[in-house]
C-alpha positions in Angstrom: -11.1 2.4 -25.3 -7.5 3.2 -25.9 -4.5 1.0 -25.9 -0.9 2.1 -25.6 2.4 0.5 -24.9 4.8 2.4 -22.6 7.4 -0.3 -21.8 8.7 -3.5 -23.4 7.7 -6.9 -22.0 10.7 -9.0 -21.4 13.0 -8.6 -18.5 10.5 -9.0 -15.7 8.1 -11.9 -15.9 4.8 -11.8 -13.9 5.6 -15.1 -12.2 3.3 -15.7 -9.2 0.4 -13.7 -10.5 -2.9 -15.2 -9.3 -6.0 -14.0 -11.0 -9.3 -13.2 -9.3 -12.0 -15.9 -9.7 -14.4 -15.0 -6.8 -17.3 -13.0 -8.1 -18.5 -12.0 -4.7 -15.0 -10.6 -3.9 -14.9 -8.7 -7.1 -18.3 -7.2 -6.3 -17.1 -6.3 -2.8 -14.1 -4.4 -4.2 -16.3 -2.6 -6.7 -18.6 -1.4 -3.9 -15.6 -0.4 -1.7 -14.2 1.7 -4.6 -17.6 3.2 -5.4 -18.6 4.1 -1.9 -15.4 5.2 -0.4 -13.2 6.7 -3.1 -13.4 9.3 -5.8 -11.7 10.5 -8.9 -10.0 8.6 -11.8 -9.0 5.0 -11.2 -5.7 3.4 -12.0 -5.8 -0.4 -11.9 -2.6 -2.3 -11.4 -2.1 -5.6 -13.1 -5.4 -5.8 -15.0 -4.7 -9.2 -16.4 -7.8 -10.6 -18.2 -10.0 -7.8 -16.8 -11.7 -9.5 -13.8 -11.8 -6.1 -12.0 -11.5 -3.9 -15.1 -15.1 -4.5 -16.2 -16.8 -3.9 -12.9 -14.6 -0.8 -12.3 -15.4 0.6 -15.7 -19.1 0.5 -14.7 -18.5 3.1 -12.0 -18.5 5.8 -14.7 -15.1 7.2 -13.8 -12.0 7.5 -16.0 -10.1 4.2 -15.7 -6.5 3.4 -16.7 -5.8 -0.3 -16.7 -2.1 -1.2 -16.5 -1.0 -4.7 -17.7 2.6 -5.8 -18.4 1.7 -8.6 -20.8 1.1 -7.1 -24.3 -1.1 -10.0 -25.4 -3.4 -9.6 -22.4 -3.4 -5.9 -22.8 -4.4 -6.1 -26.4 -7.2 -8.5 -25.7 -8.4 -6.4 -22.8 -8.4 -3.2 -24.9 -10.4 -4.9 -27.6 -13.3 -5.6 -25.3 -13.2 -2.6 -23.0 -15.4 0.5 -23.2 -14.5 4.0 -24.3 -13.7 5.2 -20.8 -11.0 2.5 -20.3 -7.4 3.4 -21.2 -5.5 0.1 -21.4 -1.7 0.7 -21.0 0.9 -2.0 -21.5 3.3 -1.0 -18.8 5.5 -2.3 -15.9 3.9 -0.8 -12.7 7.4 -0.3 -11.3 8.3 1.9 -14.2 5.0 3.6 -14.8 4.8 7.4 -14.3 1.7 7.9 -12.2 -0.1 11.2 -12.7 0.3 14.0 -10.2 -3.5 14.6 -10.1 -5.6 12.9 -7.4 -6.7 9.4 -8.3 -7.6 6.0 -6.8 -5.3 3.0 -7.1 -6.9 -0.4 -7.3 -5.3 -3.8 -8.0 -4.5 -7.4 -7.4 -0.8 -7.1 -6.6 1.6 -10.0 -7.6 2.8 -11.4 -4.3 6.4 -11.5 -5.4 6.4 -7.8 -6.2 4.3 -6.6 -3.3 7.0 -4.8 -1.3 8.5 -3.1 -4.4 5.1 -1.9 -5.6 4.1 -0.6 -2.2 7.3 1.3 -1.9 6.8 2.9 -5.2 3.2 3.8 -4.5 4.0 5.3 -1.1 6.6 7.6 -2.7 4.1 8.9 -5.3 2.4 12.2 -4.7 -0.8 12.1 -6.7 -3.1 9.3 -5.6 -5.4 9.8 -2.6 -6.7 6.3 -1.9 -5.7 2.7 -2.7 -7.6 -0.6 -2.5 -5.2 -3.5 -3.0 -5.1 -7.2 -2.8 -1.8 -8.3 -1.3 -0.4 -11.3 0.5 -2.1 -11.8 3.9 1.0 -11.3 6.1 1.9 -8.2 4.2 -1.6 -6.8 4.6 -1.5 -7.5 8.4 1.9 -5.9 8.8 1.1 -2.8 6.7 -2.1 -2.3 8.7 -0.2 -2.7 12.0 -2.2 -5.8 13.1 0.0 -7.8 15.4 2.7 -5.2 15.2 3.8 -2.7 12.6 6.8 -3.1 10.4 9.5 -0.5 9.8 8.0 0.3 6.4 4.6 1.0 8.0 6.0 3.2 10.8 8.1 5.1 8.2 5.0 6.1 6.2 2.3 6.2 8.9 2.4 10.0 9.3 1.4 10.4 5.7 -0.9 7.4 5.2 -3.7 5.6 7.1 -3.5 1.9 6.5 -6.6 -0.4 6.9 -7.2 -4.1 6.7 -10.6 -4.9 5.4 -10.5 -8.7 5.6 -8.7 -11.9 4.8 -9.1 -13.5 1.4 -8.8 -17.3 1.1 -6.4 -18.7 -1.5 -9.4 -20.4 -3.2 -10.5 -17.0 -4.5 -7.7 -17.1 -7.1 -6.7 -19.1 -10.2 -4.2 -20.7 -10.0 -4.7 -21.2 -6.3 -1.7 -19.7 -4.4 0.0 -21.4 -1.4 -1.1 -18.6 1.0 -4.1 -16.4 1.6 -4.4 -12.8 0.6 -5.7 -9.7 2.4 -7.7 -6.7 1.2 -5.7 -3.6 2.2 -6.7 0.0 2.0 -4.4 3.0 2.1 -5.5 6.6 2.5 -3.4 9.7 2.1 -3.8 11.9 5.1 -5.0 15.4 4.2 -2.6 16.8 6.8 0.6 14.8 7.7 1.1 14.0 11.3 4.8 15.2 11.1 7.0 17.4 9.1 10.5 16.5 7.7 10.0 13.2 6.0 13.6 12.2 5.3 14.7 13.0 8.8 11.7 11.2 10.4 12.2 8.1 8.2 15.9 8.0 9.1 15.0 8.2 12.8 12.4 5.4 12.5 15.0 3.2 10.9 17.5 4.1 13.6 15.1 3.1 16.3 14.1 -0.2 14.7 17.8 -1.2 14.3 18.9 0.0 17.7 20.0 -2.7 20.3 17.9 -3.0 23.4 15.2 -4.9 25.2 12.5 -2.4 24.8 11.5 0.8 23.0 12.7 3.0 25.8 16.2 1.6 25.8 16.3 1.5 22.0 15.2 5.1 21.6 17.6 6.1 24.3 20.5 4.5 22.4 19.9 6.7 19.4 20.8 9.8 21.6 18.1 11.8 19.9 15.7 12.3 22.8 16.6 13.6 26.3 16.1 11.0 29.0 13.5 13.1 30.9 11.5 13.7 27.7 11.8 10.0 26.8 10.3 8.9 30.2 7.5 11.5 29.8 6.7 10.1 26.3 6.6 6.6 27.7 4.1 7.7 30.3 2.1 9.6 27.7 2.0 6.7 25.4 1.0 4.2 28.1 3.3 1.6 26.7 4.1 -1.6 28.5 7.5 -1.9 30.0 8.9 -4.2 27.3 7.2 -2.6 24.3 9.1 -2.8 21.0 9.0 -0.4 18.1 6.5 -2.6 16.3 4.0 -1.9 19.2 3.9 1.8 18.6 1.0 3.5 16.9 1.1 6.4 14.4 0.4 9.0 17.0 3.2 7.5 19.2 5.8 8.0 16.5 4.5 11.5 15.7 4.8 12.6 19.4 8.3 11.0 19.6 9.4 12.9 16.5 8.3 16.1 18.0 10.7 15.4 20.9 13.5 14.8 18.5 12.9 18.0 16.6 12.6 19.9 19.9 
């Protein structure tokens, strides 16, 4: 066990943090991490250690991040030698460049900020996260993908494991959560990330009554190529950007790049 403090606790309060209280869910997450991930584990928002203990029994190096110094000290005092408890703000933490697995119960009010930071990191290879239900659905593209998901799909595969009832937490939040997985693709679907992401934003924000019209308004794809892409994608006539899959965006970006 090791305890270190890398940032002060003060400015950002962990308001809205709901701690895991469902033992079956905790065991499910432990199995998911054990069976489908590898390498060192970094736990986000360890809190009182509901996940830390089960994760430490996987016999893999574990770094537990917790912003509250009192909770971090208590957790360090009862953790085993393979657990490195770090008092740190996740949004300011410098993640290692070496491959690792991210696991955590993400505070609902910080979900988007934390996901943006994780997606921009280069080291981790897999993530198992508890996030707000609607965020989990949108990240996984269920019912339509968000601009954030489309912007990162060529580099990550998002998955929705299941819905988690609010009763699994203490205190009980006002909304359900979702168990979200993120896997870094070994080979990205596209090249040129800044340009691709700028194009995705351009399409999402373009006026129009369907994706064909919206892409056309960007002026980035010749009309003949755009019509061929629509046929190839087998999209309905009034499809919107949220209806596209990762492969659709990759093929469209190929047309942009020529």
